[in-house]
TIRO-828781 format. One record per residue (C-alpha): residue number from 1; residue in one letter; x, y, z negated. Coordinates in pm, 1 decimal. Each point is the difference from the previous one (the first is absolute). Layout:
N
[mardo NUM; "A"; [X; Y; Z]],
...
END
This chain:
476
[mardo 1; "M"; [10156.4; 12731.7; -7327.5]],
[mardo 2; "T"; [-148.9; -32.1; 357.6]],
[mardo 3; "T"; [-274.2; -262.7; 25.4]],
[mardo 4; "P"; [-159.0; 8.1; 327.8]],
[mardo 5; "T"; [-320.8; -180.5; 32.4]],
[mardo 6; "A"; [-226.7; -59.5; 287.1]],
[mardo 7; "P"; [-291.8; 252.9; 54.1]],
[mardo 8; "G"; [-272.7; -80.2; -274.4]],
[mardo 9; "A"; [218.5; -270.6; -151.5]],
[mardo 10; "P"; [29.9; 2.5; -379.4]],
[mardo 11; "A"; [313.6; 85.9; -181.9]],
[mardo 12; "E"; [93.5; -352.5; -94.6]],
[mardo 13; "R"; [66.1; -49.0; 385.4]],
[mardo 14; "G"; [294.1; 236.4; -1.1]],
[mardo 15; "L"; [367.4; -51.5; 53.2]],
[mardo 16; "F"; [206.2; 79.3; -285.8]],
[mardo 17; "C"; [341.3; 109.8; 61.9]],
[mardo 18; "N"; [327.3; -32.2; -227.0]],
[mardo 19; "R"; [243.6; 109.0; 266.2]],
[mardo 20; "T"; [-77.4; 210.4; 295.6]],
[mardo 21; "L"; [-58.1; -234.1; 302.4]],
[mardo 22; "N"; [-2.1; 142.4; 367.9]],
[mardo 23; "L"; [-215.8; -271.3; 183.5]],
[mardo 24; "R"; [143.0; 149.7; 328.4]],
[mardo 25; "G"; [347.7; -127.4; -84.0]],
[mardo 26; "V"; [-110.7; -361.4; -56.9]],
[mardo 27; "R"; [63.7; -215.6; 300.7]],
[mardo 28; "T"; [-107.7; -330.1; -149.4]],
[mardo 29; "I"; [-250.6; -91.1; -257.1]],
[mardo 30; "G"; [5.6; -347.7; -158.2]],
[mardo 31; "Y"; [-301.1; -154.8; -169.9]],
[mardo 32; "D"; [-39.9; -277.2; -254.5]],
[mardo 33; "M"; [-326.8; -198.3; 56.8]],
[mardo 34; "D"; [-148.4; -143.8; -328.5]],
[mardo 35; "Y"; [-160.3; 288.8; -214.8]],
[mardo 36; "T"; [138.5; 245.8; 257.6]],
[mardo 37; "L"; [-138.3; -49.7; 351.7]],
[mardo 38; "I"; [-239.5; -265.1; -136.9]],
[mardo 39; "H"; [-157.8; 71.1; -341.5]],
[mardo 40; "Y"; [-174.7; -268.0; -198.2]],
[mardo 41; "H"; [-273.0; -7.7; -258.9]],
[mardo 42; "V"; [224.9; -13.3; -280.1]],
[mardo 43; "H"; [-237.7; -199.6; -231.7]],
[mardo 44; "E"; [-47.6; -263.8; 240.2]],
[mardo 45; "W"; [357.4; -42.2; 112.1]],
[mardo 46; "E"; [145.9; 4.2; -351.8]],
[mardo 47; "R"; [-265.6; -227.3; -136.2]],
[mardo 48; "A"; [79.6; -257.3; 274.1]],
[mardo 49; "A"; [380.3; 31.2; -84.9]],
[mardo 50; "F"; [-86.4; -29.1; -376.4]],
[mardo 51; "E"; [-202.6; -303.9; 44.3]],
[mardo 52; "Y"; [242.7; -166.9; 218.9]],
[mardo 53; "A"; [286.1; 62.1; -235.0]],
[mardo 54; "R"; [-215.1; -95.9; -294.2]],
[mardo 55; "D"; [-62.8; -341.3; 169.8]],
[mardo 56; "R"; [370.7; -44.0; 69.5]],
[mardo 57; "L"; [76.3; 50.5; -367.9]],
[mardo 58; "T"; [-226.7; -288.8; -102.4]],
[mardo 59; "E"; [272.9; -211.9; 152.1]],
[mardo 60; "N"; [210.3; 115.5; -285.6]],
[mardo 61; "G"; [-244.5; -156.8; -240.2]],
[mardo 62; "W"; [-112.4; 345.2; -116.6]],
[mardo 63; "P"; [-354.2; 61.7; -132.0]],
[mardo 64; "V"; [-90.3; 277.4; 254.2]],
[mardo 65; "D"; [-343.3; -102.2; 110.0]],
[mardo 66; "A"; [-168.6; 270.6; -197.2]],
[mardo 67; "L"; [219.2; 297.1; 130.9]],
[mardo 68; "R"; [-192.3; 259.4; 186.6]],
[mardo 69; "F"; [114.4; 290.6; 232.2]],
[mardo 70; "D"; [-89.1; 335.7; -128.3]],
[mardo 71; "P"; [107.6; 246.8; 283.5]],
[mardo 72; "D"; [-101.1; 317.5; -213.6]],
[mardo 73; "A"; [219.7; -87.8; -293.7]],
[mardo 74; "F"; [324.4; 121.6; 172.0]],
[mardo 75; "T"; [143.8; 244.3; 246.9]],
[mardo 76; "L"; [303.4; 57.1; 206.1]],
[mardo 77; "G"; [315.9; 159.6; -169.7]],
[mardo 78; "L"; [-4.1; -221.3; -322.1]],
[mardo 79; "T"; [324.1; -202.8; -107.2]],
[mardo 80; "F"; [36.1; -351.8; -125.0]],
[mardo 81; "D"; [223.8; -5.6; -311.2]],
[mardo 82; "L"; [150.0; -356.8; 43.4]],
[mardo 83; "E"; [163.4; -1.1; -334.0]],
[mardo 84; "L"; [-303.1; 97.3; -218.0]],
[mardo 85; "G"; [-275.6; -135.2; 218.1]],
[mardo 86; "N"; [-160.5; 334.0; 30.4]],
[mardo 87; "L"; [-158.3; 205.2; 285.3]],
[mardo 88; "V"; [77.1; 356.9; -37.8]],
[mardo 89; "K"; [-45.1; 350.3; 154.0]],
[mardo 90; "A"; [286.5; 250.7; -6.6]],
[mardo 91; "T"; [59.2; 361.2; 76.2]],
[mardo 92; "R"; [244.4; 118.8; 272.2]],
[mardo 93; "F"; [278.0; -23.3; -262.2]],
[mardo 94; "G"; [-72.7; -354.8; -104.0]],
[mardo 95; "Y"; [-161.7; 78.7; -325.0]],
[mardo 96; "V"; [-295.5; -237.1; -86.9]],
[mardo 97; "V"; [-334.6; 151.8; -37.8]],
[mardo 98; "R"; [-213.7; -300.8; -10.4]],
[mardo 99; "A"; [64.7; -375.3; -52.8]],
[mardo 100; "Q"; [-199.7; -320.0; -1.9]],
[mardo 101; "H"; [92.9; -331.0; -118.5]],
[mardo 102; "G"; [-223.6; -273.1; 142.5]],
[mardo 103; "A"; [-358.7; 142.1; -15.8]],
[mardo 104; "T"; [82.1; 229.3; -269.0]],
[mardo 105; "L"; [122.0; 360.0; 5.3]],
[mardo 106; "L"; [266.8; 83.2; -232.3]],
[mardo 107; "S"; [-80.3; 250.7; -286.2]],
[mardo 108; "F"; [196.2; 315.3; -21.0]],
[mardo 109; "D"; [222.8; -146.5; -276.7]],
[mardo 110; "E"; [59.1; -323.2; 174.5]],
[mardo 111; "Q"; [87.7; 174.2; 330.2]],
[mardo 112; "R"; [247.9; 231.4; -187.3]],
[mardo 113; "D"; [159.7; -287.0; -168.2]],
[mardo 114; "A"; [23.8; -214.3; 319.2]],
[mardo 115; "Y"; [133.2; 295.6; 215.8]],
[mardo 116; "Y"; [184.4; 242.4; -224.2]],
[mardo 117; "G"; [324.8; 95.2; 176.5]],
[mardo 118; "T"; [-97.2; -217.8; 296.4]],
[mardo 119; "V"; [-16.8; 162.1; 350.8]],
[mardo 120; "I"; [-153.1; -191.3; 291.7]],
[mardo 121; "E"; [274.1; -37.4; 254.2]],
[mardo 122; "L"; [-118.7; -188.7; 309.4]],
[mardo 123; "S"; [360.0; -107.7; 88.3]],
[mardo 124; "E"; [3.2; -223.8; -309.4]],
[mardo 125; "D"; [-98.8; -356.9; 22.1]],
[mardo 126; "R"; [-217.4; 36.0; -299.0]],
[mardo 127; "F"; [-265.1; 190.9; 186.8]],
[mardo 128; "E"; [-205.6; -60.7; 322.0]],
[mardo 129; "F"; [-213.3; 277.3; 155.6]],
[mardo 130; "M"; [-347.7; -30.0; 152.2]],
[mardo 131; "N"; [43.7; 183.3; 315.3]],
[mardo 132; "T"; [-256.1; -156.9; 224.4]],
[mardo 133; "L"; [-358.8; -125.8; -3.7]],
[mardo 134; "F"; [127.9; -354.1; 11.5]],
[mardo 135; "E"; [109.9; 36.0; -352.7]],
[mardo 136; "L"; [-347.3; 30.1; -136.7]],
[mardo 137; "S"; [-55.9; -369.9; 6.0]],
[mardo 138; "R"; [356.1; -42.5; -175.5]],
[mardo 139; "A"; [-99.5; 226.4; -276.5]],
[mardo 140; "S"; [-331.1; -181.4; -50.3]],
[mardo 141; "L"; [185.3; -336.1; -36.5]],
[mardo 142; "W"; [259.6; 140.8; -209.9]],
[mardo 143; "T"; [-210.1; 158.2; -273.2]],
[mardo 144; "Q"; [-228.1; -308.8; -18.0]],
[mardo 145; "L"; [280.5; -259.6; -18.1]],
[mardo 146; "I"; [186.0; 218.1; -265.3]],
[mardo 147; "E"; [-320.7; -50.3; -214.8]],
[mardo 148; "I"; [9.6; -369.3; 67.2]],
[mardo 149; "H"; [375.6; -34.5; -57.8]],
[mardo 150; "D"; [16.7; 200.9; -334.6]],
[mardo 151; "K"; [-255.6; -235.1; -149.0]],
[mardo 152; "T"; [125.0; -325.4; 132.5]],
[mardo 153; "P"; [336.2; -3.0; 206.6]],
[mardo 154; "L"; [-77.4; -99.0; 361.8]],
[mardo 155; "P"; [187.8; -319.9; 116.4]],
[mardo 156; "G"; [350.9; 78.4; 92.8]],
[mardo 157; "V"; [-16.4; 379.3; -61.0]],
[mardo 158; "T"; [300.4; 106.2; -193.2]],
[mardo 159; "S"; [-46.4; 384.9; 28.2]],
[mardo 160; "Y"; [-211.9; 283.8; 133.8]],
[mardo 161; "L"; [256.6; 25.9; 293.6]],
[mardo 162; "H"; [-56.0; -372.4; 62.8]],
[mardo 163; "L"; [-373.7; 57.5; -4.6]],
[mardo 164; "Y"; [26.5; 281.0; 261.9]],
[mardo 165; "R"; [211.8; -199.2; 227.9]],
[mardo 166; "E"; [-263.6; -303.3; -4.5]],
[mardo 167; "I"; [-267.9; 265.7; 91.4]],
[mardo 168; "D"; [212.8; 131.4; 279.0]],
[mardo 169; "T"; [60.1; -344.8; 136.8]],
[mardo 170; "A"; [-378.1; -78.7; -6.4]],
[mardo 171; "L"; [-79.9; 336.1; 174.4]],
[mardo 172; "G"; [285.4; -45.1; 257.0]],
[mardo 173; "A"; [-152.1; -334.4; 91.1]],
[mardo 174; "A"; [-347.0; 159.8; 40.7]],
[mardo 175; "H"; [153.2; 240.5; 258.5]],
[mardo 176; "L"; [272.3; -226.2; 155.9]],
[mardo 177; "E"; [-197.5; -317.2; 38.6]],
[mardo 178; "G"; [-260.3; 171.6; 220.5]],
[mardo 179; "A"; [-311.7; -120.8; -175.8]],
[mardo 180; "L"; [-92.6; 350.1; -101.5]],
[mardo 181; "K"; [68.5; 145.8; 337.3]],
[mardo 182; "Q"; [-199.7; -282.7; 171.9]],
[mardo 183; "A"; [-300.1; 100.1; -218.1]],
[mardo 184; "I"; [27.7; 358.1; 107.0]],
[mardo 185; "V"; [33.1; -82.1; 368.2]],
[mardo 186; "A"; [-288.5; -227.0; -42.9]],
[mardo 187; "D"; [-239.1; 279.3; -137.5]],
[mardo 188; "P"; [171.1; 337.8; 66.6]],
[mardo 189; "D"; [-330.8; 179.4; -58.4]],
[mardo 190; "R"; [19.7; -103.6; -367.9]],
[mardo 191; "F"; [359.1; 118.5; -46.6]],
[mardo 192; "V"; [79.0; 284.7; 244.7]],
[mardo 193; "D"; [-99.6; 373.5; -69.0]],
[mardo 194; "V"; [13.2; 130.4; 352.1]],
[mardo 195; "D"; [84.0; 358.4; 50.8]],
[mardo 196; "P"; [-103.8; 94.2; 363.0]],
[mardo 197; "G"; [195.2; 329.0; -9.3]],
[mardo 198; "I"; [332.9; -190.4; 20.5]],
[mardo 199; "L"; [-25.6; -97.9; 371.5]],
[mardo 200; "T"; [-46.2; 384.3; 116.9]],
[mardo 201; "T"; [288.7; 97.9; -226.4]],
[mardo 202; "L"; [225.9; -270.4; 148.4]],
[mardo 203; "E"; [-110.6; 105.4; 356.8]],
[mardo 204; "D"; [68.6; 357.1; -60.4]],
[mardo 205; "Q"; [350.7; -73.9; -129.8]],
[mardo 206; "R"; [71.4; -192.1; 323.7]],
[mardo 207; "L"; [-151.6; 274.3; 202.4]],
[mardo 208; "A"; [243.5; 242.3; -150.4]],
[mardo 209; "G"; [285.6; -216.3; 105.7]],
[mardo 210; "K"; [77.1; -172.2; -336.8]],
[mardo 211; "Q"; [125.5; -361.9; 16.1]],
[mardo 212; "L"; [-187.0; -221.2; -246.2]],
[mardo 213; "L"; [116.4; -297.2; -162.3]],
[mardo 214; "L"; [-166.1; -275.3; -214.8]],
[mardo 215; "I"; [232.8; -142.5; -253.2]],
[mardo 216; "T"; [-176.1; -244.4; -245.3]],
[mardo 217; "N"; [97.1; -283.8; -223.5]],
[mardo 218; "S"; [-288.7; -193.8; 113.9]],
[mardo 219; "E"; [43.1; -306.3; 236.2]],
[mardo 220; "W"; [-81.7; 38.2; 378.2]],
[mardo 221; "W"; [-313.0; -228.1; -25.2]],
[mardo 222; "Y"; [-163.8; 228.5; -252.5]],
[mardo 223; "T"; [109.3; 313.4; 140.3]],
[mardo 224; "Q"; [-144.8; -99.7; 331.3]],
[mardo 225; "Q"; [-330.9; -91.6; -133.9]],
[mardo 226; "M"; [-32.7; 282.1; -234.6]],
[mardo 227; "M"; [106.6; 279.1; 223.9]],
[mardo 228; "S"; [-217.6; -147.8; 286.1]],
[mardo 229; "W"; [-308.7; -7.8; -225.4]],
[mardo 230; "C"; [47.7; 363.4; -108.5]],
[mardo 231; "F"; [94.4; 158.2; 324.9]],
[mardo 232; "D"; [-65.1; -192.5; 320.3]],
[mardo 233; "E"; [-382.2; 49.8; 24.6]],
[mardo 234; "A"; [46.8; 376.3; -41.0]],
[mardo 235; "L"; [271.1; -2.3; 268.2]],
[mardo 236; "G"; [-230.1; -155.5; 261.1]],
[mardo 237; "P"; [61.6; -284.5; 240.8]],
[mardo 238; "E"; [311.6; 130.0; 173.9]],
[mardo 239; "R"; [221.5; 57.0; -312.4]],
[mardo 240; "T"; [100.2; -181.2; -325.1]],
[mardo 241; "W"; [159.1; 118.8; -328.7]],
[mardo 242; "R"; [339.6; -69.1; 150.4]],
[mardo 243; "D"; [-35.2; 279.9; 236.2]],
[mardo 244; "L"; [0.6; 241.1; -292.5]],
[mardo 245; "F"; [355.0; -91.8; -106.4]],
[mardo 246; "D"; [328.5; 21.0; 189.3]],
[mardo 247; "I"; [160.4; -277.7; -216.6]],
[mardo 248; "V"; [-168.0; -237.4; -237.4]],
[mardo 249; "I"; [208.5; -166.6; -278.1]],
[mardo 250; "V"; [-143.7; -269.1; -219.8]],
[mardo 251; "A"; [147.8; -191.9; -306.0]],
[mardo 252; "A"; [229.8; 292.8; -44.8]],
[mardo 253; "A"; [81.0; -101.5; -355.5]],
[mardo 254; "K"; [-8.1; 360.9; -118.9]],
[mardo 255; "P"; [180.5; 161.0; -210.5]],
[mardo 256; "R"; [283.5; -213.7; 141.8]],
[mardo 257; "F"; [-92.2; 107.4; 355.5]],
[mardo 258; "F"; [103.5; 362.0; -86.7]],
[mardo 259; "S"; [310.1; -78.2; -171.3]],
[mardo 260; "G"; [143.3; -317.7; 128.2]],
[mardo 261; "R"; [124.6; -151.0; 329.6]],
[mardo 262; "G"; [-253.8; -284.6; 64.1]],
[mardo 263; "P"; [-7.0; -191.0; 336.7]],
[mardo 264; "I"; [-285.5; 63.8; 231.5]],
[mardo 265; "Y"; [-204.2; -226.5; 215.7]],
[mardo 266; "R"; [-245.2; 84.5; 296.5]],
[mardo 267; "L"; [-344.9; -153.3; 35.5]],
[mardo 268; "V"; [6.4; -192.4; 323.3]],
[mardo 269; "D"; [-330.7; -195.7; -33.7]],
[mardo 270; "A"; [-268.7; 213.1; -169.7]],
[mardo 271; "E"; [-253.9; -289.8; -26.5]],
[mardo 272; "R"; [235.1; -246.5; -166.8]],
[mardo 273; "G"; [224.0; 261.1; -179.9]],
[mardo 274; "H"; [317.8; -136.5; 160.7]],
[mardo 275; "L"; [307.0; 217.1; -56.2]],
[mardo 276; "E"; [347.3; 24.9; 153.5]],
[mardo 277; "P"; [305.1; 182.2; -119.0]],
[mardo 278; "H"; [27.6; 357.3; 116.7]],
[mardo 279; "L"; [322.5; 195.3; 105.6]],
[mardo 280; "G"; [20.0; 354.2; 114.4]],
[mardo 281; "P"; [-224.4; 279.2; -32.7]],
[mardo 282; "L"; [-369.4; -30.6; -87.3]],
[mardo 283; "E"; [-242.6; 21.5; 293.4]],
[mardo 284; "P"; [-321.9; 180.7; 31.9]],
[mardo 285; "G"; [-304.3; -205.5; -2.4]],
[mardo 286; "E"; [166.6; -292.1; -191.8]],
[mardo 287; "V"; [-82.4; -167.4; -327.2]],
[mardo 288; "Y"; [293.4; -93.4; -220.7]],
[mardo 289; "H"; [56.2; -204.8; -306.1]],
[mardo 290; "G"; [237.0; 126.5; -283.8]],
[mardo 291; "G"; [277.0; 230.4; 93.8]],
[mardo 292; "N"; [97.1; 329.3; -168.7]],
[mardo 293; "A"; [-37.0; 362.9; 17.6]],
[mardo 294; "R"; [345.3; 83.3; 142.8]],
[mardo 295; "M"; [-101.3; -199.8; 316.8]],
[mardo 296; "V"; [-306.6; 225.5; 14.7]],
[mardo 297; "E"; [207.6; 304.6; -25.6]],
[mardo 298; "Q"; [247.9; -108.8; 256.2]],
[mardo 299; "S"; [-263.6; -130.1; 245.2]],
[mardo 300; "L"; [-190.3; 318.3; -1.7]],
[mardo 301; "E"; [312.8; 234.5; -21.0]],
[mardo 302; "H"; [-164.4; 233.5; -259.6]],
[mardo 303; "E"; [151.7; 138.6; -314.5]],
[mardo 304; "G"; [-144.3; -101.9; -340.2]],
[mardo 305; "S"; [-165.1; 330.9; -50.4]],
[mardo 306; "Q"; [-211.7; -61.5; 311.5]],
[mardo 307; "F"; [-168.1; -310.7; -138.6]],
[mardo 308; "L"; [-301.6; 18.9; -220.5]],
[mardo 309; "Y"; [-97.0; -318.6; -184.9]],
[mardo 310; "V"; [-351.0; -33.5; -140.5]],
[mardo 311; "G"; [-75.2; -269.0; -256.1]],
[mardo 312; "D"; [-167.1; -91.4; -326.1]],
[mardo 313; "H"; [287.7; -148.9; -200.3]],
[mardo 314; "L"; [187.5; 260.5; -204.3]],
[mardo 315; "F"; [312.4; -209.6; -21.0]],
[mardo 316; "G"; [-0.4; -235.1; 313.6]],
[mardo 317; "D"; [-133.0; 274.9; 251.9]],
[mardo 318; "V"; [89.5; 331.3; -146.5]],
[mardo 319; "H"; [279.3; -23.3; -264.8]],
[mardo 320; "V"; [250.9; -195.0; 222.8]],
[mardo 321; "T"; [-105.7; 173.9; 320.5]],
[mardo 322; "K"; [96.0; 334.2; -151.7]],
[mardo 323; "D"; [292.1; -119.4; -209.6]],
[mardo 324; "V"; [181.7; -196.1; 248.0]],
[mardo 325; "L"; [-101.6; 134.2; 351.4]],
[mardo 326; "R"; [-108.5; 345.7; -73.5]],
[mardo 327; "W"; [-311.0; -53.1; 219.7]],
[mardo 328; "R"; [-283.0; 223.4; -80.6]],
[mardo 329; "T"; [-270.5; -165.4; -211.6]],
[mardo 330; "C"; [-372.8; 0.3; -73.1]],
[mardo 331; "L"; [-161.2; -210.7; -285.3]],
[mardo 332; "I"; [-363.0; -111.4; 61.7]],
[mardo 333; "A"; [-189.6; -33.1; -306.3]],
[mardo 334; "R"; [-378.5; -31.1; 21.3]],
[mardo 335; "E"; [-43.5; 61.6; -380.1]],
[mardo 336; "L"; [87.5; 370.3; 54.5]],
[mardo 337; "E"; [-345.3; 66.3; 125.0]],
[mardo 338; "A"; [-180.4; -113.3; -315.2]],
[mardo 339; "E"; [275.8; 194.2; -205.6]],
[mardo 340; "V"; [-46.3; 330.1; 194.1]],
[mardo 341; "R"; [-382.8; -33.3; -25.2]],
[mardo 342; "A"; [17.0; -48.1; -380.3]],
[mardo 343; "S"; [234.3; 279.6; -25.8]],
[mardo 344; "A"; [-251.7; 231.6; 178.1]],
[mardo 345; "E"; [-273.0; -107.5; -202.1]],
[mardo 346; "F"; [193.0; 58.3; -313.3]],
[mardo 347; "S"; [123.0; 351.9; 113.7]],
[mardo 348; "A"; [-262.0; 204.5; -211.9]],
[mardo 349; "D"; [97.5; -186.6; -315.0]],
[mardo 350; "E"; [370.9; 17.2; 95.3]],
[mardo 351; "H"; [-29.3; 394.0; 7.6]],
[mardo 352; "Q"; [-180.9; -11.9; -343.1]],
[mardo 353; "L"; [273.5; -223.3; -140.4]],
[mardo 354; "E"; [273.3; 229.9; 139.2]],
[mardo 355; "S"; [-171.7; 293.2; -154.5]],
[mardo 356; "L"; [-33.6; -152.9; -338.4]],
[mardo 357; "M"; [366.4; -115.4; 2.5]],
[mardo 358; "A"; [98.9; 355.8; 80.5]],
[mardo 359; "D"; [-199.6; 132.8; -304.0]],
[mardo 360; "K"; [140.6; -281.7; -211.1]],
[mardo 361; "T"; [358.6; 110.4; 92.8]],
[mardo 362; "V"; [-65.6; 355.6; -83.7]],
[mardo 363; "L"; [-131.7; -105.2; -335.2]],
[mardo 364; "E"; [276.0; -245.8; -75.5]],
[mardo 365; "Q"; [249.6; 267.1; 50.3]],
[mardo 366; "H"; [-180.0; 240.4; -214.2]],
[mardo 367; "H"; [-40.5; -267.2; -284.9]],
[mardo 368; "S"; [375.5; -66.0; 29.4]],
[mardo 369; "A"; [78.8; 366.5; -25.1]],
[mardo 370; "L"; [-228.6; 24.2; -305.0]],
[mardo 371; "R"; [184.3; -293.7; -172.2]],
[mardo 372; "L"; [326.2; 157.3; 41.6]],
[mardo 373; "E"; [-117.2; 338.0; -125.6]],
[mardo 374; "R"; [-146.8; -184.5; -305.0]],
[mardo 375; "R"; [341.4; -156.5; -61.4]],
[mardo 376; "R"; [167.0; 339.8; 2.1]],
[mardo 377; "L"; [-263.9; 121.4; -259.1]],
[mardo 378; "V"; [64.4; -280.5; -223.9]],
[mardo 379; "V"; [369.7; 33.7; 5.8]],
[mardo 380; "A"; [-46.2; 391.2; -71.4]],
[mardo 381; "G"; [-237.0; -85.6; -279.3]],
[mardo 382; "T"; [-274.6; 214.9; 170.3]],
[mardo 383; "D"; [-387.4; -93.1; -19.0]],
[mardo 384; "H"; [-96.9; -227.3; 281.7]],
[mardo 385; "Q"; [-370.1; -63.6; -66.1]],
[mardo 386; "E"; [-105.6; 211.8; 299.6]],
[mardo 387; "I"; [227.5; -186.4; 244.6]],
[mardo 388; "D"; [-108.6; -344.4; -149.5]],
[mardo 389; "S"; [-368.5; 87.4; 96.3]],
[mardo 390; "E"; [117.4; 91.3; 353.1]],
[mardo 391; "I"; [190.6; -317.6; 29.1]],
[mardo 392; "D"; [-307.9; -209.0; -97.1]],
[mardo 393; "K"; [-226.1; 183.8; 229.2]],
[mardo 394; "T"; [236.4; -57.5; 288.1]],
[mardo 395; "A"; [43.0; -365.2; -82.6]],
[mardo 396; "T"; [-383.3; -33.9; 6.5]],
[mardo 397; "K"; [-10.6; 141.5; 349.3]],
[mardo 398; "I"; [261.1; -228.8; 124.0]],
[mardo 399; "T"; [-209.1; -303.3; -157.0]],
[mardo 400; "Q"; [-311.1; 136.7; 182.1]],
[mardo 401; "I"; [176.9; 10.3; 330.4]],
[mardo 402; "D"; [141.2; -341.7; -52.3]],
[mardo 403; "T"; [-340.1; -146.1; -45.6]],
[mardo 404; "R"; [-106.4; 147.3; 330.6]],
[mardo 405; "V"; [331.9; -101.8; 182.8]],
[mardo 406; "A"; [-15.5; -366.2; -109.1]],
[mardo 407; "P"; [-293.9; -134.7; 221.6]],
[mardo 408; "L"; [139.7; 208.7; 290.5]],
[mardo 409; "A"; [356.6; -120.8; -39.5]],
[mardo 410; "R"; [-139.4; -370.1; -25.6]],
[mardo 411; "A"; [-193.6; 38.0; 308.5]],
[mardo 412; "A"; [289.7; 144.6; 185.9]],
[mardo 413; "T"; [213.4; -296.4; -80.3]],
[mardo 414; "L"; [-248.5; -244.1; 105.3]],
[mardo 415; "Q"; [-82.2; 125.8; 357.3]],
[mardo 416; "G"; [0.3; -273.1; 258.9]],
[mardo 417; "N"; [57.7; -303.5; -225.8]],
[mardo 418; "A"; [-177.9; -31.9; -333.0]],
[mardo 419; "I"; [290.0; -176.0; -151.0]],
[mardo 420; "W"; [317.3; 141.9; 158.0]],
[mardo 421; "G"; [-118.0; 341.7; 129.2]],
[mardo 422; "P"; [118.0; 171.1; 329.6]],
[mardo 423; "L"; [240.4; -156.7; 242.2]],
[mardo 424; "M"; [220.7; 305.5; 18.7]],
[mardo 425; "R"; [-9.5; 142.1; -362.9]],
[mardo 426; "A"; [93.7; -138.6; -331.9]],
[mardo 427; "G"; [-154.6; 215.3; -256.1]],
[mardo 428; "V"; [103.6; 354.8; 72.0]],
[mardo 429; "D"; [304.4; -106.9; 197.0]],
[mardo 430; "K"; [51.3; -158.4; 342.3]],
[mardo 431; "S"; [-14.1; -384.0; 9.3]],
[mardo 432; "L"; [297.0; -224.2; 83.8]],
[mardo 433; "F"; [-186.2; -91.6; 306.5]],
[mardo 434; "A"; [-34.3; 378.3; 86.2]],
[mardo 435; "R"; [359.7; 28.5; -42.7]],
[mardo 436; "Q"; [91.7; -274.9; 240.8]],
[mardo 437; "V"; [-238.4; 137.6; 254.6]],
[mardo 438; "E"; [170.2; 337.5; -26.9]],
[mardo 439; "K"; [344.8; -138.8; 21.8]],
[mardo 440; "Y"; [-53.0; -216.8; 294.2]],
[mardo 441; "A"; [-306.0; 107.0; 203.7]],
[mardo 442; "D"; [13.8; 298.2; 214.4]],
[mardo 443; "V"; [-366.9; -16.7; 41.7]],
[mardo 444; "Y"; [-269.7; -200.0; -164.4]],
[mardo 445; "T"; [-363.0; -37.3; 83.8]],
[mardo 446; "S"; [-283.8; -236.5; -39.1]],
[mardo 447; "R"; [-25.9; -142.6; 360.0]],
[mardo 448; "V"; [170.8; -4.0; 345.7]],
[mardo 449; "S"; [-297.7; 186.8; 159.8]],
[mardo 450; "N"; [68.3; 306.5; -213.0]],
[mardo 451; "F"; [278.0; 85.9; 227.4]],
[mardo 452; "A"; [-258.3; 91.9; 264.2]],
[mardo 453; "A"; [-51.2; 331.2; -176.7]],
[mardo 454; "A"; [353.4; 100.3; 42.2]],
[mardo 455; "T"; [34.2; -121.2; 364.6]],
[mardo 456; "P"; [338.5; -141.4; 124.8]],
[mardo 457; "Y"; [107.7; 359.1; 20.5]],
[mardo 458; "G"; [-65.8; 106.5; -360.2]],
[mardo 459; "Y"; [244.6; 159.8; -234.2]],
[mardo 460; "L"; [-43.1; -124.0; -359.0]],
[mardo 461; "R"; [138.5; 242.2; -247.8]],
[mardo 462; "A"; [68.3; -82.0; -360.0]],
[mardo 463; "A"; [-105.3; 230.4; -273.3]],
[mardo 464; "R"; [262.9; 204.7; -190.8]],
[mardo 465; "G"; [82.9; -218.6; -293.3]],
[mardo 466; "S"; [-131.7; 121.0; -343.0]],
[mardo 467; "L"; [209.3; 47.8; -311.7]],
[mardo 468; "P"; [-93.9; 41.8; -363.3]],
[mardo 469; "H"; [105.0; 340.9; 8.4]],
[mardo 470; "D"; [-191.5; 103.9; 311.3]],
[mardo 471; "S"; [-295.5; 108.5; -226.7]],
[mardo 472; "A"; [203.2; 230.9; -215.8]],
[mardo 473; "H"; [-125.0; 319.7; 186.3]],
[mardo 474; "D"; [-347.6; -91.9; -113.1]],
[mardo 475; "H"; [93.7; 84.5; -346.9]],
[mardo 476; "S"; [213.7; 290.1; 65.8]],
END
């Protein structure tokens, strides 16, 4: 897999390619804003959202004053089980490898009983997927409220599904009513994690003839103030952030923006936010409210494959864009940086684990062959004491290897998050999150500025896919 990085940059700043992407063939690049062009200090943002939603839930008469946000207790890629009230991690095939009810991890037997024969299908109403950092506050509320509800039912709550919806309403209010965003605008230094490399990346893309779009669900007042704070000073007195983009679309209502036919309005008074209905092609330099992706395609007169959309939302930004429009897609996930670093730090132990498992495989095959041979001797009425001794010796060697493997295997499964493990892996398999990324994102990376390493003329090549039988020649 080609993972270009800037000179001297660490491996975690690479571009990871699922499907070959020729950037020279991309005419237009669309960007999301939140957690894409503007990254936030996750702990600060999500704690503020958590606390706002918690305060809203007090209006339901719920005993929530003692609830506290723990950002390290969760990670992306988990799934809410709205039927059983659990939070689970699944493999790419939907098999549960870890489950938590309230604050308690299920034991192996409890997990097996709960999910025997169950496959996590994200298309089912029973399951909701954690695919953005905005979900961390939801998970924290969910697990703590499950604990409370199981002991003394919360007023008016009839099911775990009902509980999830109440949390959703409270968090929606935190985002939609503007109080949280007002707090961010008032103190951006506290909330925003500025990446100075983004500006150069955007300007290089424009220099190479790319049309740049900003397509965000945020409202105009918030977009204007945050983009101005992040970019205007670096651009100097003669330019503003709006000069970076050919077209700006706010309140886009993604994912519906990519699949629907919503009406569009043009901003006619930037100070007051006044809008008027717009008919005809979108015009360069303008700001629009709402609309849909088909209008963008028709106005710019490019094919779907000539668009690249870059966003952090696996469903709203990447899944629908790829599935409906056939635009090229890039997922931004800052968590990749910690994951790649952890994997590199574990590499020596990983090699030792692989070596031990290879030795164990050989011994297990030998042990199985010995058992079969012993069975033949028993049936033939032949003495089998010598083979019994060999069976015992082989079993002892396997046990010794297991003793060495256990701590290494445990450490491998807990890279990244001490409870849930790596974002992209579930045990020895890919995680359900990794499967969604693989399926819908042509490229994934930790931040927009990583594109500077490839330049706008780069050719990103996907690696030849590996198959279980690829290693057969190693044993021939």
